All heavy atoms as TSV, in Angstrom:
chain	resi	resn	atom	element	x	y	z
A	1	GLY	N	N	-9.332	9.998	4.596
A	1	GLY	CA	C	-8.204	10.039	5.466
A	1	GLY	C	C	-7.475	8.695	5.480
A	1	GLY	O	O	-7.963	7.697	4.933
A	2	VAL	N	N	-6.344	8.657	6.064
A	2	VAL	CA	C	-5.511	7.458	6.073
A	2	VAL	C	C	-6.101	6.319	6.883
A	2	VAL	O	O	-5.702	5.175	6.708
A	2	VAL	CB	C	-4.068	7.757	6.552
A	2	VAL	CG1	C	-3.377	8.727	5.626
A	2	VAL	CG2	C	-4.064	8.248	7.977
A	3	ASP	N	N	-7.057	6.616	7.759
A	3	ASP	CA	C	-7.652	5.560	8.571
A	3	ASP	C	C	-9.054	5.152	8.108
A	3	ASP	O	O	-9.714	4.364	8.764
A	3	ASP	CB	C	-7.703	6.009	10.032
A	3	ASP	CG	C	-6.314	6.119	10.621
A	3	ASP	OD1	O	-5.490	5.233	10.358
A	3	ASP	OD2	O	-6.046	7.099	11.332
A	4	GLU	N	N	-9.484	5.676	6.963
A	4	GLU	CA	C	-10.790	5.302	6.432
A	4	GLU	C	C	-10.676	4.007	5.643
A	4	GLU	O	O	-9.665	3.736	4.995
A	4	GLU	CB	C	-11.337	6.414	5.558
A	4	GLU	CG	C	-11.663	7.663	6.374
A	4	GLU	CD	C	-12.282	8.754	5.528
A	4	GLU	OE1	O	-13.451	8.574	5.153
A	4	GLU	OE2	O	-11.591	9.740	5.256
A	5	ASN	N	N	-11.731	3.225	5.661
A	5	ASN	CA	C	-11.762	1.933	4.992
A	5	ASN	C	C	-11.847	2.118	3.475
A	5	ASN	O	O	-12.759	2.787	2.967
A	5	ASN	CB	C	-12.951	1.127	5.499
A	5	ASN	CG	C	-12.978	-0.282	5.003
A	5	ASN	OD1	O	-13.001	-0.512	3.802
A	5	ASN	ND2	N	-12.999	-1.218	5.918
A	6	PHE	N	N	-10.912	1.538	2.765
A	6	PHE	CA	C	-10.838	1.607	1.297
A	6	PHE	C	C	-12.168	1.181	0.654
A	6	PHE	O	O	-12.649	1.809	-0.273
A	6	PHE	CB	C	-9.689	0.698	0.837
A	6	PHE	CG	C	-9.562	0.515	-0.640
A	6	PHE	CD1	C	-9.029	1.518	-1.438
A	6	PHE	CD2	C	-9.933	-0.666	-1.245
A	6	PHE	CE1	C	-8.883	1.349	-2.798
A	6	PHE	CE2	C	-9.784	-0.868	-2.605
A	6	PHE	CZ	C	-9.265	0.156	-3.392
A	7	PHE	N	N	-12.767	0.129	1.164
A	7	PHE	CA	C	-13.974	-0.419	0.568
A	7	PHE	C	C	-15.211	0.397	0.915
A	7	PHE	O	O	-16.119	0.530	0.096
A	7	PHE	CB	C	-14.130	-1.880	0.968
A	7	PHE	CG	C	-12.981	-2.704	0.460
A	7	PHE	CD1	C	-11.956	-3.077	1.317
A	7	PHE	CD2	C	-12.891	-3.060	-0.866
A	7	PHE	CE1	C	-10.872	-3.799	0.841
A	7	PHE	CE2	C	-11.807	-3.781	-1.354
A	7	PHE	CZ	C	-10.798	-4.150	-0.493
A	8	VAL	N	N	-15.258	0.963	2.092
A	8	VAL	CA	C	-16.369	1.836	2.476
A	8	VAL	C	C	-16.369	3.082	1.596
A	8	VAL	O	O	-17.420	3.630	1.251
A	8	VAL	CB	C	-16.298	2.203	3.975
A	8	VAL	CG1	C	-17.297	3.278	4.342
A	8	VAL	CG2	C	-16.506	0.961	4.831
A	9	LEU	N	N	-15.184	3.527	1.193
A	9	LEU	CA	C	-15.058	4.714	0.334
A	9	LEU	C	C	-15.331	4.426	-1.141
A	9	LEU	O	O	-15.219	5.312	-1.968
A	9	LEU	CB	C	-13.661	5.325	0.495
A	9	LEU	CG	C	-13.357	5.910	1.867
A	9	LEU	CD1	C	-11.893	6.338	1.941
A	9	LEU	CD2	C	-14.272	7.101	2.155
A	10	GLY	N	N	-15.681	3.182	-1.454
A	10	GLY	CA	C	-15.994	2.837	-2.828
A	10	GLY	C	C	-14.931	2.015	-3.526
A	10	GLY	O	O	-15.050	1.743	-4.727
A	11	GLY	N	N	-13.899	1.643	-2.821
A	11	GLY	CA	C	-12.857	0.813	-3.404
A	11	GLY	C	C	-13.399	-0.567	-3.745
A	11	GLY	O	O	-14.357	-1.038	-3.118
A	12	HIS	N	N	-12.816	-1.178	-4.739
A	12	HIS	CA	C	-13.214	-2.518	-5.132
A	12	HIS	C	C	-11.987	-3.246	-5.685
A	12	HIS	O	O	-10.905	-2.679	-5.725
A	12	HIS	CB	C	-14.367	-2.491	-6.143
A	12	HIS	CG	C	-14.140	-1.530	-7.275
A	12	HIS	ND1	N	-13.304	-1.809	-8.343
A	12	HIS	CD2	C	-14.623	-0.285	-7.488
A	12	HIS	CE1	C	-13.294	-0.781	-9.183
A	12	HIS	NE2	N	-14.099	0.154	-8.679
A	13	SER	N	N	-12.173	-4.486	-6.089
A	13	SER	CA	C	-11.037	-5.303	-6.481
A	13	SER	C	C	-10.265	-4.728	-7.671
A	13	SER	O	O	-9.034	-4.823	-7.703
A	13	SER	CB	C	-11.468	-6.735	-6.775
A	13	SER	OG	O	-12.439	-6.769	-7.800
A	14	LEU	N	N	-10.930	-4.101	-8.623
A	14	LEU	CA	C	-10.227	-3.515	-9.767
A	14	LEU	C	C	-9.339	-2.359	-9.321
A	14	LEU	O	O	-8.187	-2.260	-9.734
A	14	LEU	CB	C	-11.217	-3.054	-10.843
A	14	LEU	CG	C	-10.594	-2.441	-12.089
A	14	LEU	CD1	C	-9.626	-3.423	-12.760
A	14	LEU	CD2	C	-11.659	-2.014	-13.067
A	15	LEU	N	N	-9.855	-1.491	-8.462
A	15	LEU	CA	C	-9.030	-0.394	-7.944
A	15	LEU	C	C	-7.880	-0.935	-7.094
A	15	LEU	O	O	-6.773	-0.387	-7.122
A	15	LEU	CB	C	-9.880	0.577	-7.122
A	15	LEU	CG	C	-10.838	1.452	-7.914
A	15	LEU	CD1	C	-11.705	2.272	-6.958
A	15	LEU	CD2	C	-10.104	2.343	-8.870
A	16	GLY	N	N	-8.154	-1.971	-6.330
A	16	GLY	CA	C	-7.097	-2.603	-5.548
A	16	GLY	C	C	-6.000	-3.153	-6.431
A	16	GLY	O	O	-4.810	-3.003	-6.150
A	17	ALA	N	N	-6.389	-3.790	-7.545
A	17	ALA	CA	C	-5.408	-4.324	-8.484
A	17	ALA	C	C	-4.580	-3.199	-9.107
A	17	ALA	O	O	-3.375	-3.332	-9.298
A	17	ALA	CB	C	-6.112	-5.128	-9.582
A	18	GLN	N	N	-5.236	-2.082	-9.419
A	18	GLN	CA	C	-4.507	-0.932	-9.966
A	18	GLN	C	C	-3.501	-0.402	-8.954
A	18	GLN	O	O	-2.381	-0.021	-9.319
A	18	GLN	CB	C	-5.473	0.161	-10.377
A	18	GLN	CG	C	-6.293	-0.189	-11.601
A	18	GLN	CD	C	-7.347	0.849	-11.918
A	18	GLN	OE1	O	-7.711	1.676	-11.075
A	18	GLN	NE2	N	-7.856	0.795	-13.133
A	19	LEU	N	N	-3.890	-0.363	-7.701
A	19	LEU	CA	C	-2.989	0.079	-6.643
A	19	LEU	C	C	-1.774	-0.830	-6.543
A	19	LEU	O	O	-0.627	-0.358	-6.466
A	19	LEU	CB	C	-3.736	0.120	-5.304
A	19	LEU	CG	C	-2.918	0.474	-4.073
A	19	LEU	CD1	C	-2.334	1.866	-4.195
A	19	LEU	CD2	C	-3.790	0.356	-2.831
A	20	ILE	N	N	-2.005	-2.132	-6.599
A	20	ILE	CA	C	-0.901	-3.115	-6.537
A	20	ILE	C	C	0.076	-2.897	-7.690
A	20	ILE	O	O	1.300	-2.910	-7.505
A	20	ILE	CB	C	-1.474	-4.554	-6.577
A	20	ILE	CG1	C	-2.309	-4.838	-5.340
A	20	ILE	CG2	C	-0.361	-5.581	-6.747
A	20	ILE	CD1	C	-1.561	-4.780	-4.039
A	21	VAL	N	N	-0.450	-2.664	-8.888
A	21	VAL	CA	C	0.403	-2.450	-10.065
A	21	VAL	C	C	1.221	-1.170	-9.908
A	21	VAL	O	O	2.417	-1.134	-10.203
A	21	VAL	CB	C	-0.443	-2.420	-11.356
A	21	VAL	CG1	C	0.382	-1.926	-12.542
A	21	VAL	CG2	C	-1.025	-3.792	-11.639
A	22	ARG	N	N	0.586	-0.109	-9.434
A	22	ARG	CA	C	1.306	1.171	-9.255
A	22	ARG	C	C	2.409	1.044	-8.212
A	22	ARG	O	O	3.505	1.586	-8.388
A	22	ARG	CB	C	0.340	2.269	-8.868
A	22	ARG	CG	C	-0.551	2.670	-10.008
A	22	ARG	CD	C	-1.496	3.766	-9.623
A	22	ARG	NE	N	-2.372	4.066	-10.745
A	22	ARG	CZ	C	-3.310	4.990	-10.709
A	22	ARG	NH1	N	-3.515	5.702	-9.618
A	22	ARG	NH2	N	-4.069	5.204	-11.767
A	23	ILE	N	N	2.140	0.336	-7.134
A	23	ILE	CA	C	3.156	0.126	-6.110
A	23	ILE	C	C	4.320	-0.676	-6.688
A	23	ILE	O	O	5.492	-0.355	-6.490
A	23	ILE	CB	C	2.567	-0.601	-4.879
A	23	ILE	CG1	C	1.539	0.278	-4.177
A	23	ILE	CG2	C	3.652	-1.071	-3.923
A	23	ILE	CD1	C	2.096	1.534	-3.566
A	24	ARG	N	N	4.006	-1.730	-7.450
A	24	ARG	CA	C	5.057	-2.554	-8.051
A	24	ARG	C	C	5.896	-1.734	-9.036
A	24	ARG	O	O	7.124	-1.787	-9.009
A	24	ARG	CB	C	4.443	-3.757	-8.770
A	24	ARG	CG	C	5.516	-4.694	-9.324
A	24	ARG	CD	C	4.973	-5.729	-10.274
A	24	ARG	NE	N	4.420	-5.045	-11.446
A	24	ARG	CZ	C	3.255	-5.366	-12.007
A	24	ARG	NH1	N	2.523	-6.330	-11.545
A	24	ARG	NH2	N	2.844	-4.705	-13.050
A	25	ASP	N	N	5.233	-0.955	-9.882
A	25	ASP	CA	C	5.953	-0.146	-10.873
A	25	ASP	C	C	6.818	0.936	-10.224
A	25	ASP	O	O	7.931	1.191	-10.669
A	25	ASP	CB	C	4.981	0.497	-11.858
A	25	ASP	CG	C	4.301	-0.501	-12.777
A	25	ASP	OD1	O	4.736	-1.677	-12.821
A	25	ASP	OD2	O	3.319	-0.118	-13.436
A	26	ARG	N	N	6.296	1.548	-9.197
A	26	ARG	CA	C	7.008	2.665	-8.548
A	26	ARG	C	C	8.142	2.202	-7.643
A	26	ARG	O	O	9.206	2.796	-7.611
A	26	ARG	CB	C	5.999	3.499	-7.759
A	26	ARG	CG	C	6.567	4.666	-7.005
A	26	ARG	CD	C	6.780	5.850	-7.928
A	26	ARG	NE	N	7.384	6.944	-7.248
A	26	ARG	CZ	C	6.777	8.070	-6.928
A	26	ARG	NH1	N	5.527	8.240	-7.217
A	26	ARG	NH2	N	7.428	9.024	-6.327
A	27	PHE	N	N	7.899	1.121	-6.887
A	27	PHE	CA	C	8.852	0.724	-5.858
A	27	PHE	C	C	9.468	-0.654	-6.062
A	27	PHE	O	O	10.368	-1.038	-5.309
A	27	PHE	CB	C	8.182	0.738	-4.479
A	27	PHE	CG	C	7.628	2.069	-4.111
A	27	PHE	CD1	C	6.264	2.285	-4.124
A	27	PHE	CD2	C	8.449	3.119	-3.770
A	27	PHE	CE1	C	5.729	3.513	-3.798
A	27	PHE	CE2	C	7.936	4.356	-3.440
A	27	PHE	CZ	C	6.570	4.555	-3.460
A	28	GLY	N	N	8.944	-1.412	-7.006
A	28	GLY	CA	C	9.460	-2.770	-7.196
A	28	GLY	C	C	9.043	-3.698	-6.070
A	28	GLY	O	O	9.692	-4.708	-5.817
A	29	VAL	N	N	7.960	-3.374	-5.394
A	29	VAL	CA	C	7.464	-4.166	-4.280
A	29	VAL	C	C	6.304	-5.015	-4.772
A	29	VAL	O	O	5.359	-4.508	-5.363
A	29	VAL	CB	C	6.981	-3.254	-3.129
A	29	VAL	CG1	C	6.281	-4.047	-2.054
A	29	VAL	CG2	C	8.148	-2.481	-2.554
A	30	GLU	N	N	6.391	-6.311	-4.515
A	30	GLU	CA	C	5.325	-7.237	-4.910
A	30	GLU	C	C	4.406	-7.500	-3.727
A	30	GLU	O	O	4.816	-8.101	-2.751
A	30	GLU	CB	C	5.912	-8.561	-5.407
A	30	GLU	CG	C	6.660	-8.472	-6.718
A	30	GLU	CD	C	5.750	-8.234	-7.916
A	30	GLU	OE1	O	4.553	-8.561	-7.848
A	30	GLU	OE2	O	6.258	-7.708	-8.919
A	31	LEU	N	N	3.192	-6.999	-3.809
A	31	LEU	CA	C	2.171	-7.297	-2.812
A	31	LEU	C	C	0.995	-7.927	-3.532
A	31	LEU	O	O	0.761	-7.664	-4.705
A	31	LEU	CB	C	1.731	-6.026	-2.088
A	31	LEU	CG	C	2.792	-5.336	-1.236
A	31	LEU	CD1	C	2.266	-3.999	-0.709
A	31	LEU	CD2	C	3.215	-6.211	-0.089
A	32	SER	N	N	0.235	-8.717	-2.825
A	32	SER	CA	C	-0.919	-9.382	-3.430
A	32	SER	C	C	-2.169	-8.548	-3.229
A	32	SER	O	O	-2.238	-7.681	-2.361
A	32	SER	CB	C	-1.117	-10.762	-2.819
A	32	SER	OG	O	-1.544	-10.629	-1.491
A	33	LEU	N	N	-3.166	-8.849	-4.027
A	33	LEU	CA	C	-4.462	-8.202	-3.855
A	33	LEU	C	C	-5.053	-8.548	-2.494
A	33	LEU	O	O	-5.761	-7.737	-1.896
A	33	LEU	CB	C	-5.410	-8.621	-4.989
A	33	LEU	CG	C	-6.746	-7.920	-5.043
A	33	LEU	CD1	C	-6.572	-6.403	-5.135
A	33	LEU	CD2	C	-7.555	-8.426	-6.237
A	34	VAL	N	N	-4.712	-9.694	-1.993
A	34	VAL	CA	C	-5.165	-10.086	-0.652
A	34	VAL	C	C	-4.687	-9.076	0.385
A	34	VAL	O	O	-5.396	-8.781	1.348
A	34	VAL	CB	C	-4.658	-11.512	-0.309
A	34	VAL	CG1	C	-4.959	-11.872	1.132
A	34	VAL	CG2	C	-5.277	-12.526	-1.249
A	35	ALA	N	N	-3.512	-8.494	0.179
A	35	ALA	CA	C	-2.990	-7.488	1.111
A	35	ALA	C	C	-3.923	-6.285	1.199
A	35	ALA	O	O	-4.128	-5.738	2.293
A	35	ALA	CB	C	-1.591	-7.051	0.677
A	36	VAL	N	N	-4.507	-5.882	0.072
A	36	VAL	CA	C	-5.452	-4.752	0.081
A	36	VAL	C	C	-6.682	-5.124	0.886
A	36	VAL	O	O	-7.180	-4.320	1.692
A	36	VAL	CB	C	-5.848	-4.361	-1.368
A	36	VAL	CG1	C	-6.910	-3.278	-1.355
A	36	VAL	CG2	C	-4.635	-3.910	-2.152
A	37	PHE	N	N	-7.186	-6.336	0.697
A	37	PHE	CA	C	-8.376	-6.772	1.421
A	37	PHE	C	C	-8.108	-6.900	2.911
A	37	PHE	O	O	-8.985	-6.640	3.736
A	37	PHE	CB	C	-8.898	-8.102	0.866
A	37	PHE	CG	C	-9.651	-7.939	-0.416
A	37	PHE	CD1	C	-8.982	-7.973	-1.630
A	37	PHE	CD2	C	-11.018	-7.729	-0.409
A	37	PHE	CE1	C	-9.677	-7.817	-2.819
A	37	PHE	CE2	C	-11.720	-7.577	-1.587
A	37	PHE	CZ	C	-11.047	-7.620	-2.807
A	38	ARG	N	N	-6.921	-7.291	3.281
A	38	ARG	CA	C	-6.584	-7.447	4.704
A	38	ARG	C	C	-6.265	-6.101	5.364
A	38	ARG	O	O	-6.640	-5.858	6.500
A	38	ARG	CB	C	-5.417	-8.399	4.877
A	38	ARG	CG	C	-5.800	-9.818	4.613
A	38	ARG	CD	C	-4.684	-10.772	4.959
A	38	ARG	NE	N	-5.116	-12.151	4.706
A	38	ARG	CZ	C	-4.300	-13.136	4.470
A	38	ARG	NH1	N	-3.002	-12.933	4.460
A	38	ARG	NH2	N	-4.780	-14.332	4.245
A	39	ALA	N	N	-5.552	-5.243	4.673
A	39	ALA	CA	C	-5.122	-3.973	5.258
A	39	ALA	C	C	-6.311	-3.016	5.393
A	39	ALA	O	O	-6.468	-2.370	6.428
A	39	ALA	CB	C	-4.011	-3.342	4.420
A	40	ARG	N	N	-7.085	-2.859	4.372
A	40	ARG	CA	C	-8.318	-2.061	4.315
A	40	ARG	C	C	-8.142	-0.549	4.445
A	40	ARG	O	O	-8.914	0.200	3.891
A	40	ARG	CB	C	-9.350	-2.545	5.317
A	40	ARG	CG	C	-9.809	-3.945	5.048
A	40	ARG	CD	C	-11.050	-4.280	5.816
A	40	ARG	NE	N	-11.457	-5.624	5.517
A	40	ARG	CZ	C	-12.472	-5.935	4.714
A	40	ARG	NH1	N	-13.182	-4.985	4.186
A	40	ARG	NH2	N	-12.765	-7.189	4.477
A	41	THR	N	N	-7.159	-0.055	5.183
A	41	THR	CA	C	-6.960	1.393	5.288
A	41	THR	C	C	-5.626	1.758	4.639
A	41	THR	O	O	-4.721	0.927	4.535
A	41	THR	CB	C	-6.939	1.879	6.753
A	41	THR	OG1	O	-5.780	1.359	7.398
A	41	THR	CG2	C	-8.204	1.483	7.493
A	42	LEU	N	N	-5.504	3.014	4.229
A	42	LEU	CA	C	-4.265	3.481	3.629
A	42	LEU	C	C	-3.102	3.349	4.612
A	42	LEU	O	O	-2.010	2.911	4.240
A	42	LEU	CB	C	-4.402	4.927	3.178
A	42	LEU	CG	C	-3.180	5.574	2.563
A	42	LEU	CD1	C	-2.679	4.781	1.365
A	42	LEU	CD2	C	-3.471	7.000	2.176
A	43	ALA	N	N	-3.349	3.666	5.855
A	43	ALA	CA	C	-2.285	3.557	6.865
A	43	ALA	C	C	-1.786	2.123	7.006
A	43	ALA	O	O	-0.575	1.879	7.057
A	43	ALA	CB	C	-2.783	4.091	8.211
A	44	ALA	N	N	-2.724	1.178	7.051
A	44	ALA	CA	C	-2.330	-0.232	7.188
A	44	ALA	C	C	-1.599	-0.707	5.941
A	44	ALA	O	O	-0.601	-1.432	6.021
A	44	ALA	CB	C	-3.551	-1.101	7.458
A	45	PHE	N	N	-2.081	-0.300	4.769
A	45	PHE	CA	C	-1.440	-0.711	3.524
A	45	PHE	C	C	-0.050	-0.090	3.395
A	45	PHE	O	O	0.901	-0.744	2.982
A	45	PHE	CB	C	-2.306	-0.351	2.327
A	45	PHE	CG	C	-1.819	-0.976	1.050
A	45	PHE	CD1	C	-2.012	-2.319	0.817
A	45	PHE	CD2	C	-1.166	-0.227	0.095
A	45	PHE	CE1	C	-1.550	-2.921	-0.344
A	45	PHE	CE2	C	-0.709	-0.804	-1.060
A	45	PHE	CZ	C	-0.909	-2.150	-1.298
A	46	ALA	N	N	0.076	1.177	3.783
A	46	ALA	CA	C	1.376	1.847	3.743
A	46	ALA	C	C	2.377	1.136	4.638
A	46	ALA	O	O	3.553	1.030	4.299
A	46	ALA	CB	C	1.226	3.307	4.154
A	47	SER	N	N	1.907	0.620	5.754
A	47	SER	CA	C	2.783	-0.154	6.647
A	47	SER	C	C	3.301	-1.417	5.960
A	47	SER	O	O	4.471	-1.777	6.113
A	47	SER	CB	C	2.068	-0.520	7.929
A	47	SER	OG	O	1.812	0.624	8.688
A	48	LEU	N	N	2.430	-2.069	5.175
A	48	LEU	CA	C	2.859	-3.256	4.422
A	48	LEU	C	C	3.907	-2.897	3.376
A	48	LEU	O	O	4.892	-3.600	3.187
A	48	LEU	CB	C	1.659	-3.922	3.739
A	48	LEU	CG	C	0.620	-4.552	4.640
A	48	LEU	CD1	C	-0.537	-5.082	3.798
A	48	LEU	CD2	C	1.231	-5.664	5.468
A	49	VAL	N	N	3.694	-1.776	2.683
A	49	VAL	CA	C	4.657	-1.336	1.672
A	49	VAL	C	C	5.970	-0.980	2.338
A	49	VAL	O	O	7.044	-1.381	1.883
A	49	VAL	CB	C	4.107	-0.117	0.876
A	49	VAL	CG1	C	5.170	0.457	-0.058
A	49	VAL	CG2	C	2.865	-0.514	0.085
A	50	GLU	N	N	5.891	-0.256	3.436
A	50	GLU	CA	C	7.101	0.117	4.172
A	50	GLU	C	C	7.865	-1.121	4.638
A	50	GLU	O	O	9.084	-1.186	4.522
A	50	GLU	CB	C	6.751	0.996	5.358
A	50	GLU	CG	C	7.966	1.463	6.135
A	50	GLU	CD	C	7.595	2.317	7.328
A	50	GLU	OE1	O	6.504	2.148	7.883
A	50	GLU	OE2	O	8.411	3.167	7.685
A	51	GLU	N	N	7.142	-2.094	5.149
A	51	GLU	CA	C	7.777	-3.324	5.599
A	51	GLU	C	C	8.471	-4.037	4.439
A	51	GLU	O	O	9.607	-4.504	4.587
A	51	GLU	CB	C	6.728	-4.248	6.219
A	51	GLU	CG	C	7.288	-5.545	6.751
A	51	GLU	CD	C	6.207	-6.408	7.348
A	51	GLU	OE1	O	5.266	-5.881	7.962
A	51	GLU	OE2	O	6.305	-7.636	7.201
A	52	ALA	N	N	7.813	-4.096	3.302
A	52	ALA	CA	C	8.416	-4.741	2.126
A	52	ALA	C	C	9.662	-3.991	1.678
A	52	ALA	O	O	10.663	-4.589	1.296
A	52	ALA	CB	C	7.399	-4.831	0.988
A	53	LEU	N	N	9.613	-2.671	1.720
A	53	LEU	CA	C	10.771	-1.866	1.327
A	53	LEU	C	C	11.910	-2.042	2.328
A	53	LEU	O	O	13.076	-2.123	1.942
A	53	LEU	CB	C	10.388	-0.390	1.232
A	53	LEU	CG	C	9.526	-0.012	0.043
A	53	LEU	CD1	C	9.007	1.414	0.206
A	53	LEU	CD2	C	10.311	-0.151	-1.245
A	54	THR	N	N	11.585	-2.070	3.589
A	54	THR	CA	C	12.584	-2.206	4.637
A	54	THR	C	C	13.306	-3.541	4.545
A	54	THR	O	O	14.501	-3.632	4.738
A	54	THR	CB	C	11.946	-2.031	6.022
A	54	THR	OG1	O	11.320	-0.753	6.074
A	54	THR	CG2	C	12.977	-2.132	7.120
A	55	LEU	N	N	12.559	-4.579	4.229
A	55	LEU	CA	C	13.174	-5.898	4.108
A	55	LEU	C	C	14.186	-5.932	2.973
A	55	LEU	O	O	15.197	-6.602	3.060
A	55	LEU	CB	C	12.112	-6.977	3.883
A	55	LEU	CG	C	11.208	-7.249	5.088
A	55	LEU	CD1	C	10.110	-8.226	4.698
A	55	LEU	CD2	C	12.007	-7.773	6.251
A	56	GLY	N	N	13.894	-5.172	1.899
A	56	GLY	CA	C	14.803	-5.156	0.757
A	56	GLY	C	C	15.914	-4.137	0.898
A	56	GLY	O	O	17.013	-4.323	0.424
A	57	ASP	N	N	15.628	-3.001	1.554
A	57	ASP	CA	C	16.588	-1.918	1.682
A	57	ASP	C	C	16.294	-1.149	2.964
A	57	ASP	O	O	15.501	-0.212	2.949
A	57	ASP	CB	C	16.505	-0.986	0.476
A	57	ASP	CG	C	17.499	0.161	0.533
A	57	ASP	OD1	O	18.421	0.122	1.359
A	57	ASP	OD2	O	17.352	1.095	-0.265
A	58	PRO	N	N	16.885	-1.554	4.075
A	58	PRO	CA	C	16.612	-0.877	5.338
A	58	PRO	C	C	16.796	0.625	5.221
A	58	PRO	O	O	17.778	1.110	4.685
A	58	PRO	CB	C	17.651	-1.490	6.304
A	58	PRO	CG	C	17.956	-2.822	5.699
A	58	PRO	CD	C	17.865	-2.612	4.207
A	59	GLY	N	N	15.784	1.356	5.694
A	59	GLY	CA	C	15.845	2.806	5.648
A	59	GLY	C	C	15.477	3.399	4.316
A	59	GLY	O	O	15.694	4.580	4.072
A	60	ALA	N	N	14.904	2.620	3.396
A	60	ALA	CA	C	14.570	3.116	2.061
A	60	ALA	C	C	13.607	4.288	2.122
A	60	ALA	O	O	13.881	5.335	1.562
A	60	ALA	CB	C	13.984	1.992	1.206
A	61	LEU	N	N	12.484	4.142	2.786
A	61	LEU	CA	C	11.510	5.212	2.921
A	61	LEU	C	C	10.910	5.163	4.325
A	61	LEU	O	O	10.721	4.100	4.876
A	61	LEU	CB	C	10.361	5.048	1.906
A	61	LEU	CG	C	10.659	5.302	0.449
A	61	LEU	CD1	C	9.415	5.026	-0.370
A	61	LEU	CD2	C	11.132	6.711	0.205
A	62	THR	N	N	10.571	6.338	4.822
A	62	THR	CA	C	9.866	6.408	6.090
A	62	THR	C	C	8.376	6.194	5.829
A	62	THR	O	O	7.909	6.282	4.695
A	62	THR	CB	C	10.062	7.771	6.770
A	62	THR	OG1	O	9.423	8.764	5.969
A	62	THR	CG2	C	11.530	8.079	6.964
A	63	GLU	N	N	7.609	5.970	6.886
A	63	GLU	CA	C	6.165	5.816	6.748
A	63	GLU	C	C	5.545	7.070	6.146
A	63	GLU	O	O	4.655	7.006	5.302
A	63	GLU	CB	C	5.529	5.503	8.091
A	63	GLU	CG	C	4.061	5.228	8.017
A	63	GLU	CD	C	3.469	4.787	9.342
A	63	GLU	OE1	O	4.224	4.518	10.296
A	63	GLU	OE2	O	2.241	4.722	9.405
A	64	GLU	N	N	6.022	8.252	6.548
A	64	GLU	CA	C	5.510	9.510	6.003
A	64	GLU	C	C	5.763	9.600	4.499
A	64	GLU	O	O	4.912	10.079	3.754
A	64	GLU	CB	C	6.156	10.708	6.695
A	64	GLU	CG	C	5.629	10.960	8.081
A	64	GLU	CD	C	6.287	12.170	8.726
A	64	GLU	OE1	O	7.282	12.701	8.172
A	64	GLU	OE2	O	5.795	12.587	9.783
A	65	GLU	N	N	6.927	9.167	4.048
A	65	GLU	CA	C	7.232	9.200	2.620
A	65	GLU	C	C	6.325	8.253	1.842
A	65	GLU	O	O	5.843	8.608	0.762
A	65	GLU	CB	C	8.712	8.844	2.378
A	65	GLU	CG	C	9.654	9.914	2.867
A	65	GLU	CD	C	11.117	9.439	2.885
A	65	GLU	OE1	O	11.365	8.237	3.162
A	65	GLU	OE2	O	11.982	10.285	2.602
A	66	VAL	N	N	6.054	7.087	2.391
A	66	VAL	CA	C	5.152	6.158	1.727
A	66	VAL	C	C	3.748	6.751	1.659
A	66	VAL	O	O	3.098	6.741	0.609
A	66	VAL	CB	C	5.134	4.794	2.447
A	66	VAL	CG1	C	4.056	3.885	1.870
A	66	VAL	CG2	C	6.493	4.117	2.337
A	67	LEU	N	N	3.271	7.307	2.754
A	67	LEU	CA	C	1.927	7.898	2.785
A	67	LEU	C	C	1.805	9.076	1.823
A	67	LEU	O	O	0.763	9.269	1.226
A	67	LEU	CB	C	1.568	8.339	4.190
A	67	LEU	CG	C	1.256	7.228	5.186
A	67	LEU	CD1	C	1.121	7.792	6.594
A	67	LEU	CD2	C	0.010	6.484	4.787
A	68	SER	N	N	2.874	9.835	1.649
A	68	SER	CA	C	2.815	11.002	0.763
A	68	SER	C	C	2.649	10.606	-0.708
A	68	SER	O	O	2.255	11.439	-1.527
A	68	SER	CB	C	4.071	11.851	0.928
A	68	SER	OG	O	5.190	11.209	0.328
A	69	LEU	N	N	2.924	9.365	-1.037
A	69	LEU	CA	C	2.787	8.909	-2.425
A	69	LEU	C	C	1.346	8.666	-2.818
A	69	LEU	O	O	1.043	8.542	-3.994
A	69	LEU	CB	C	3.616	7.649	-2.635
A	69	LEU	CG	C	5.097	7.838	-2.393
A	69	LEU	CD1	C	5.796	6.491	-2.372
A	69	LEU	CD2	C	5.700	8.714	-3.466
A	70	PHE	N	N	0.462	8.567	-1.841
A	70	PHE	CA	C	-0.948	8.284	-2.133
A	70	PHE	C	C	-1.656	9.581	-2.136
A	70	PHE	O	O	-2.557	10.005	-2.027
A	70	PHE	CB	C	-1.529	7.311	-1.106
A	70	PHE	CG	C	-0.868	5.970	-1.183
A	70	PHE	CD1	C	0.202	5.648	-0.385
A	70	PHE	CD2	C	-1.321	5.025	-2.080
A	70	PHE	CE1	C	0.794	4.407	-0.432
A	70	PHE	CE2	C	-0.736	3.771	-2.141
A	70	PHE	CZ	C	0.327	3.471	-1.330
């Protein structure tokens, strides 16, 4: 679920790096691997992506749209 811990579910730094690359390729958003370690849940990470998108293009995607991509 969106509130489960990425690392408890078996996530690790390589998967986190792959996530960062996919986000960058899909949305042009640059986030660091540190963001994955700090956010830990999909909901928290989606908020970071949404914030980055909003700063570049207000109203680009809603939180639901970001979550639906995962």
